[in-house]
Backbone as XML, in Angstrom:
<?xml version="1.0"?>
<chain id="A" units="angstrom">
  <residue number="1" name="MET">
    <atom name="N" x="132.362" y="96.022" z="102.477"/>
    <atom name="CA" x="131.449" y="94.965" z="103.360"/>
    <atom name="C" x="132.514" y="93.662" z="102.779"/>
  </residue>
  <residue number="2" name="ARG">
    <atom name="N" x="131.948" y="92.672" z="103.927"/>
    <atom name="CA" x="132.005" y="91.437" z="104.307"/>
    <atom name="C" x="130.635" y="90.587" z="103.625"/>
  </residue>
  <residue number="3" name="ALA">
    <atom name="N" x="130.553" y="89.535" z="102.918"/>
    <atom name="CA" x="129.670" y="88.403" z="102.594"/>
    <atom name="C" x="128.943" y="88.009" z="103.214"/>
  </residue>
  <residue number="4" name="THR">
    <atom name="N" x="128.008" y="87.179" z="103.604"/>
    <atom name="CA" x="127.435" y="86.452" z="104.614"/>
    <atom name="C" x="127.694" y="85.290" z="103.970"/>
  </residue>
  <residue number="5" name="GLU">
    <atom name="N" x="128.160" y="83.992" z="104.229"/>
    <atom name="CA" x="128.234" y="82.868" z="103.922"/>
    <atom name="C" x="126.630" y="82.609" z="102.507"/>
  </residue>
  <residue number="6" name="LYS">
    <atom name="N" x="126.055" y="82.745" z="102.685"/>
    <atom name="CA" x="124.511" y="82.501" z="102.119"/>
    <atom name="C" x="125.245" y="83.776" z="100.784"/>
  </residue>
  <residue number="7" name="GLU">
    <atom name="N" x="124.992" y="85.164" z="101.187"/>
    <atom name="CA" x="125.166" y="86.965" z="99.987"/>
    <atom name="C" x="126.372" y="85.390" z="99.172"/>
  </residue>
  <residue number="8" name="PHE">
    <atom name="N" x="127.426" y="84.968" z="99.847"/>
    <atom name="CA" x="128.291" y="84.390" z="98.686"/>
    <atom name="C" x="128.238" y="83.209" z="97.674"/>
  </residue>
  <residue number="9" name="ALA">
    <atom name="N" x="127.724" y="82.221" z="98.681"/>
    <atom name="CA" x="126.787" y="80.988" z="97.803"/>
    <atom name="C" x="125.711" y="81.701" z="96.510"/>
  </residue>
  <residue number="10" name="MET">
    <atom name="N" x="125.385" y="83.506" z="96.396"/>
    <atom name="CA" x="124.566" y="83.267" z="95.794"/>
    <atom name="C" x="124.601" y="84.414" z="94.580"/>
  </residue>
  <residue number="11" name="TYR">
    <atom name="N" x="125.724" y="85.063" z="95.284"/>
    <atom name="CA" x="125.898" y="86.525" z="94.202"/>
    <atom name="C" x="127.989" y="86.556" z="94.499"/>
  </residue>
  <residue number="12" name="GLY">
    <atom name="N" x="128.054" y="86.299" z="94.762"/>
    <atom name="CA" x="129.871" y="86.272" z="95.351"/>
    <atom name="C" x="130.343" y="87.458" z="95.933"/>
  </residue>
  <residue number="13" name="MET">
    <atom name="N" x="129.893" y="87.857" z="96.395"/>
    <atom name="CA" x="129.306" y="89.522" z="96.914"/>
    <atom name="C" x="128.467" y="90.079" z="98.040"/>
  </residue>
  <residue number="14" name="SER">
    <atom name="N" x="128.687" y="90.222" z="98.419"/>
    <atom name="CA" x="127.771" y="90.569" z="99.162"/>
    <atom name="C" x="126.488" y="92.883" z="99.074"/>
  </residue>
  <residue number="15" name="GLU">
    <atom name="N" x="124.793" y="91.723" z="99.276"/>
    <atom name="CA" x="124.533" y="92.444" z="98.952"/>
    <atom name="C" x="124.919" y="93.955" z="98.694"/>
  </residue>
  <residue number="16" name="ALA">
    <atom name="N" x="125.691" y="94.658" z="99.923"/>
    <atom name="CA" x="126.049" y="95.945" z="100.332"/>
    <atom name="C" x="126.774" y="95.999" z="98.793"/>
  </residue>
  <residue number="17" name="ASP">
    <atom name="N" x="127.333" y="95.452" z="98.287"/>
    <atom name="CA" x="128.668" y="95.544" z="97.208"/>
    <atom name="C" x="127.497" y="95.624" z="96.188"/>
  </residue>
  <residue number="18" name="ILE">
    <atom name="N" x="126.862" y="94.935" z="95.898"/>
    <atom name="CA" x="125.957" y="94.782" z="94.554"/>
    <atom name="C" x="125.541" y="96.108" z="94.242"/>
  </residue>
  <residue number="19" name="ARG">
    <atom name="N" x="124.962" y="97.202" z="95.222"/>
    <atom name="CA" x="124.217" y="98.087" z="95.813"/>
    <atom name="C" x="125.352" y="99.337" z="95.253"/>
  </residue>
  <residue number="20" name="GLU">
    <atom name="N" x="126.391" y="99.257" z="95.741"/>
    <atom name="CA" x="127.833" y="99.932" z="95.785"/>
    <atom name="C" x="128.598" y="99.932" z="94.099"/>
  </residue>
  <residue number="21" name="GLU">
    <atom name="N" x="128.563" y="98.931" z="94.349"/>
    <atom name="CA" x="129.203" y="98.839" z="92.919"/>
    <atom name="C" x="127.838" y="98.746" z="91.098"/>
  </residue>
  <residue number="22" name="TYR">
    <atom name="N" x="127.167" y="98.444" z="91.484"/>
    <atom name="CA" x="126.095" y="98.147" z="90.301"/>
    <atom name="C" x="125.327" y="99.677" z="90.107"/>
  </residue>
  <residue number="23" name="MET">
    <atom name="N" x="124.094" y="99.764" z="91.089"/>
    <atom name="CA" x="122.988" y="100.082" z="91.430"/>
    <atom name="C" x="123.491" y="102.165" z="91.565"/>
  </residue>
  <residue number="24" name="GLU">
    <atom name="N" x="124.537" y="102.264" z="92.735"/>
    <atom name="CA" x="125.397" y="103.551" z="92.753"/>
    <atom name="C" x="125.946" y="103.804" z="91.355"/>
  </residue>
  <residue number="25" name="SER">
    <atom name="N" x="126.330" y="102.976" z="89.987"/>
    <atom name="CA" x="127.410" y="102.605" z="89.766"/>
    <atom name="C" x="126.783" y="104.434" z="88.450"/>
  </residue>
  <residue number="26" name="PHE">
    <atom name="N" x="127.978" y="104.614" z="87.884"/>
    <atom name="CA" x="128.151" y="105.293" z="86.795"/>
    <atom name="C" x="126.766" y="105.533" z="85.783"/>
  </residue>
  <residue number="27" name="THR">
    <atom name="N" x="126.813" y="104.187" z="85.167"/>
    <atom name="CA" x="125.713" y="103.701" z="84.599"/>
    <atom name="C" x="124.769" y="103.773" z="85.305"/>
  </residue>
  <residue number="28" name="ALA">
    <atom name="N" x="124.290" y="103.867" z="86.297"/>
    <atom name="CA" x="123.001" y="103.852" z="87.154"/>
    <atom name="C" x="122.226" y="105.124" z="87.130"/>
  </residue>
  <residue number="29" name="ARG">
    <atom name="N" x="123.215" y="105.931" z="86.998"/>
    <atom name="CA" x="122.566" y="107.360" z="87.401"/>
    <atom name="C" x="122.577" y="107.985" z="86.483"/>
  </residue>
  <residue number="30" name="HIS">
    <atom name="N" x="122.889" y="107.704" z="85.080"/>
    <atom name="CA" x="123.741" y="108.280" z="83.841"/>
    <atom name="C" x="122.770" y="107.285" z="82.893"/>
  </residue>
  <residue number="31" name="CYS">
    <atom name="N" x="122.333" y="105.872" z="82.527"/>
    <atom name="CA" x="121.707" y="105.194" z="81.582"/>
    <atom name="C" x="120.408" y="104.972" z="82.052"/>
  </residue>
  <residue number="32" name="GLY">
    <atom name="N" x="120.290" y="104.371" z="83.938"/>
    <atom name="CA" x="119.480" y="103.826" z="84.094"/>
    <atom name="C" x="119.495" y="102.483" z="84.934"/>
  </residue>
  <residue number="33" name="ILE">
    <atom name="N" x="119.061" y="102.005" z="85.725"/>
    <atom name="CA" x="119.099" y="100.270" z="85.915"/>
    <atom name="C" x="118.965" y="99.817" z="85.302"/>
  </residue>
  <residue number="34" name="ASP">
    <atom name="N" x="118.012" y="99.177" z="84.215"/>
    <atom name="CA" x="118.356" y="98.486" z="83.286"/>
    <atom name="C" x="119.019" y="98.462" z="82.064"/>
  </residue>
  <residue number="35" name="MET">
    <atom name="N" x="119.578" y="99.169" z="82.496"/>
    <atom name="CA" x="120.982" y="99.640" z="81.301"/>
    <atom name="C" x="122.439" y="98.579" z="82.305"/>
  </residue>
  <residue number="36" name="VAL">
    <atom name="N" x="121.679" y="98.879" z="82.970"/>
    <atom name="CA" x="122.768" y="98.084" z="84.795"/>
    <atom name="C" x="122.849" y="97.208" z="83.933"/>
  </residue>
  <residue number="37" name="ILE">
    <atom name="N" x="121.515" y="95.882" z="84.621"/>
    <atom name="CA" x="120.855" y="94.405" z="84.368"/>
    <atom name="C" x="121.424" y="94.221" z="82.769"/>
  </residue>
  <residue number="38" name="ALA">
    <atom name="N" x="120.791" y="95.291" z="81.798"/>
    <atom name="CA" x="121.757" y="94.531" z="80.596"/>
    <atom name="C" x="122.814" y="94.052" z="80.440"/>
  </residue>
  <residue number="39" name="GLY">
    <atom name="N" x="123.818" y="95.076" z="81.144"/>
    <atom name="CA" x="125.068" y="94.599" z="80.939"/>
    <atom name="C" x="125.369" y="93.727" z="81.671"/>
  </residue>
  <residue number="40" name="ILE">
    <atom name="N" x="124.144" y="92.956" z="82.440"/>
    <atom name="CA" x="125.120" y="92.002" z="83.466"/>
    <atom name="C" x="124.709" y="91.192" z="82.764"/>
  </residue>
  <residue number="41" name="LEU">
    <atom name="N" x="123.676" y="90.712" z="81.815"/>
    <atom name="CA" x="123.343" y="89.908" z="81.031"/>
    <atom name="C" x="124.414" y="89.550" z="80.144"/>
  </residue>
  <residue number="42" name="SER">
    <atom name="N" x="124.321" y="91.049" z="79.569"/>
    <atom name="CA" x="125.578" y="90.259" z="78.300"/>
    <atom name="C" x="126.750" y="89.957" z="78.915"/>
  </residue>
  <residue number="43" name="ASP">
    <atom name="N" x="127.712" y="90.772" z="80.050"/>
    <atom name="CA" x="128.791" y="89.564" z="80.890"/>
    <atom name="C" x="128.106" y="88.303" z="80.703"/>
  </residue>
  <residue number="44" name="CYS">
    <atom name="N" x="127.146" y="87.598" z="81.032"/>
    <atom name="CA" x="127.001" y="86.676" z="81.311"/>
    <atom name="C" x="126.383" y="85.653" z="79.336"/>
  </residue>
  <residue number="45" name="GLN">
    <atom name="N" x="126.526" y="86.568" z="78.859"/>
    <atom name="CA" x="126.398" y="85.952" z="77.517"/>
    <atom name="C" x="128.489" y="85.715" z="77.316"/>
  </residue>
  <residue number="46" name="GLU">
    <atom name="N" x="129.398" y="86.730" z="76.867"/>
    <atom name="CA" x="129.958" y="86.631" z="77.106"/>
    <atom name="C" x="130.737" y="85.616" z="78.022"/>
  </residue>
  <residue number="47" name="LEU">
    <atom name="N" x="130.337" y="86.077" z="78.881"/>
    <atom name="CA" x="131.046" y="84.127" z="80.201"/>
    <atom name="C" x="130.663" y="83.320" z="79.131"/>
  </residue>
  <residue number="48" name="LEU">
    <atom name="N" x="129.789" y="82.894" z="78.993"/>
    <atom name="CA" x="128.963" y="81.470" z="78.511"/>
    <atom name="C" x="129.966" y="80.858" z="77.146"/>
  </residue>
  <residue number="49" name="ALA">
    <atom name="N" x="130.136" y="82.240" z="76.398"/>
    <atom name="CA" x="131.274" y="82.114" z="75.272"/>
    <atom name="C" x="132.184" y="81.565" z="75.423"/>
  </residue>
  <residue number="50" name="MET">
    <atom name="N" x="132.891" y="82.136" z="76.464"/>
    <atom name="CA" x="134.049" y="81.383" z="76.666"/>
    <atom name="C" x="134.608" y="80.465" z="77.082"/>
  </residue>
  <residue number="51" name="GLY">
    <atom name="N" x="133.776" y="79.926" z="77.708"/>
    <atom name="CA" x="133.364" y="78.766" z="78.711"/>
    <atom name="C" x="133.645" y="78.500" z="80.364"/>
  </residue>
  <residue number="52" name="ALA">
    <atom name="N" x="132.860" y="80.240" z="80.791"/>
    <atom name="CA" x="133.629" y="80.415" z="82.341"/>
    <atom name="C" x="132.174" y="79.664" z="82.879"/>
  </residue>
  <residue number="53" name="SER">
    <atom name="N" x="133.093" y="78.676" z="83.584"/>
    <atom name="CA" x="131.670" y="77.618" z="84.886"/>
    <atom name="C" x="130.437" y="78.443" z="84.999"/>
  </residue>
  <residue number="54" name="SER">
    <atom name="N" x="129.993" y="77.439" z="85.152"/>
    <atom name="CA" x="127.957" y="77.457" z="85.660"/>
    <atom name="C" x="127.595" y="78.176" z="86.668"/>
  </residue>
  <residue number="55" name="GLU">
    <atom name="N" x="129.549" y="78.075" z="87.978"/>
    <atom name="CA" x="128.449" y="78.861" z="89.433"/>
    <atom name="C" x="128.541" y="80.676" z="88.399"/>
  </residue>
  <residue number="56" name="ARG">
    <atom name="N" x="129.856" y="80.209" z="87.505"/>
    <atom name="CA" x="130.347" y="82.078" z="87.858"/>
    <atom name="C" x="128.955" y="82.150" z="87.085"/>
  </residue>
  <residue number="57" name="ILE">
    <atom name="N" x="128.424" y="82.724" z="86.250"/>
    <atom name="CA" x="127.444" y="82.601" z="85.368"/>
    <atom name="C" x="126.651" y="82.600" z="86.452"/>
  </residue>
  <residue number="58" name="ARG">
    <atom name="N" x="125.926" y="81.711" z="87.261"/>
    <atom name="CA" x="124.517" y="81.685" z="88.037"/>
    <atom name="C" x="125.139" y="82.954" z="89.324"/>
  </residue>
  <residue number="59" name="LYS">
    <atom name="N" x="126.024" y="82.922" z="88.994"/>
    <atom name="CA" x="126.387" y="83.942" z="90.370"/>
    <atom name="C" x="125.826" y="85.943" z="90.030"/>
  </residue>
  <residue number="60" name="GLN">
    <atom name="N" x="126.772" y="85.665" z="88.697"/>
    <atom name="CA" x="125.957" y="87.354" z="87.946"/>
    <atom name="C" x="125.142" y="87.689" z="87.804"/>
  </residue>
  <residue number="61" name="LEU">
    <atom name="N" x="123.569" y="86.211" z="87.330"/>
    <atom name="CA" x="122.755" y="85.809" z="86.604"/>
    <atom name="C" x="121.847" y="86.409" z="88.088"/>
  </residue>
  <residue number="62" name="ASN">
    <atom name="N" x="122.154" y="86.274" z="89.380"/>
    <atom name="CA" x="121.066" y="86.396" z="90.316"/>
    <atom name="C" x="121.660" y="87.840" z="90.724"/>
  </residue>
  <residue number="63" name="VAL">
    <atom name="N" x="123.565" y="88.383" z="90.869"/>
    <atom name="CA" x="123.398" y="89.459" z="90.770"/>
    <atom name="C" x="121.520" y="90.451" z="90.136"/>
  </residue>
  <residue number="64" name="ALA">
    <atom name="N" x="121.910" y="90.120" z="88.418"/>
    <atom name="CA" x="120.546" y="90.917" z="87.430"/>
    <atom name="C" x="119.659" y="90.786" z="88.560"/>
  </residue>
  <residue number="65" name="LYS">
    <atom name="N" x="119.242" y="89.831" z="89.096"/>
    <atom name="CA" x="117.781" y="89.423" z="89.127"/>
    <atom name="C" x="117.935" y="90.517" z="90.581"/>
  </residue>
  <residue number="66" name="PHE">
    <atom name="N" x="118.896" y="90.240" z="92.368"/>
    <atom name="CA" x="119.024" y="90.763" z="92.763"/>
    <atom name="C" x="118.638" y="92.732" z="92.602"/>
  </residue>
  <residue number="67" name="ILE">
    <atom name="N" x="119.032" y="92.788" z="91.890"/>
    <atom name="CA" x="119.310" y="94.443" z="91.201"/>
    <atom name="C" x="117.558" y="94.607" z="90.683"/>
  </residue>
  <residue number="68" name="LEU">
    <atom name="N" x="117.153" y="93.964" z="89.140"/>
    <atom name="CA" x="116.157" y="94.303" z="88.833"/>
    <atom name="C" x="114.532" y="93.929" z="90.247"/>
  </residue>
  <residue number="69" name="PHE">
    <atom name="N" x="114.864" y="92.728" z="91.557"/>
    <atom name="CA" x="114.026" y="92.681" z="92.490"/>
    <atom name="C" x="113.967" y="93.599" z="93.666"/>
  </residue>
  <residue number="70" name="THR">
    <atom name="N" x="115.265" y="94.397" z="93.725"/>
    <atom name="CA" x="115.520" y="95.672" z="94.556"/>
    <atom name="C" x="114.600" y="96.561" z="94.070"/>
  </residue>
  <residue number="71" name="THR">
    <atom name="N" x="115.162" y="97.190" z="92.810"/>
    <atom name="CA" x="114.600" y="98.729" z="92.456"/>
    <atom name="C" x="112.776" y="97.666" z="92.355"/>
  </residue>
  <residue number="72" name="LYS">
    <atom name="N" x="112.386" y="97.078" z="91.977"/>
    <atom name="CA" x="111.020" y="96.847" z="91.947"/>
    <atom name="C" x="110.514" y="96.529" z="92.733"/>
  </residue>
  <residue number="73" name="GLU">
    <atom name="N" x="110.962" y="96.866" z="94.064"/>
    <atom name="CA" x="110.448" y="96.855" z="95.332"/>
    <atom name="C" x="110.102" y="97.915" z="95.605"/>
  </residue>
  <residue number="74" name="THR">
    <atom name="N" x="111.400" y="99.272" z="95.368"/>
    <atom name="CA" x="111.246" y="100.580" z="95.740"/>
    <atom name="C" x="110.910" y="101.519" z="94.917"/>
  </residue>
  <residue number="75" name="ALA">
    <atom name="N" x="110.459" y="100.983" z="93.132"/>
    <atom name="CA" x="109.167" y="102.155" z="92.434"/>
    <atom name="C" x="107.966" y="102.518" z="93.018"/>
  </residue>
</chain>
């Protein structure tokens, strides 16, 4: 799905894509959404170690927060 300007600026993808790629993933179904969030945070640590741009890391952190707050609202 095409991301709105706001979604792309915040996440680098659409909220629908976050749901599909992360929240409906194998890991989410079999290990839990907490493991998905932990995986994203680990990816951010690795991006930091590799010297990735702060913008890329910020977007990944926003994806983790979106998942956290979305699942908190539906729990």
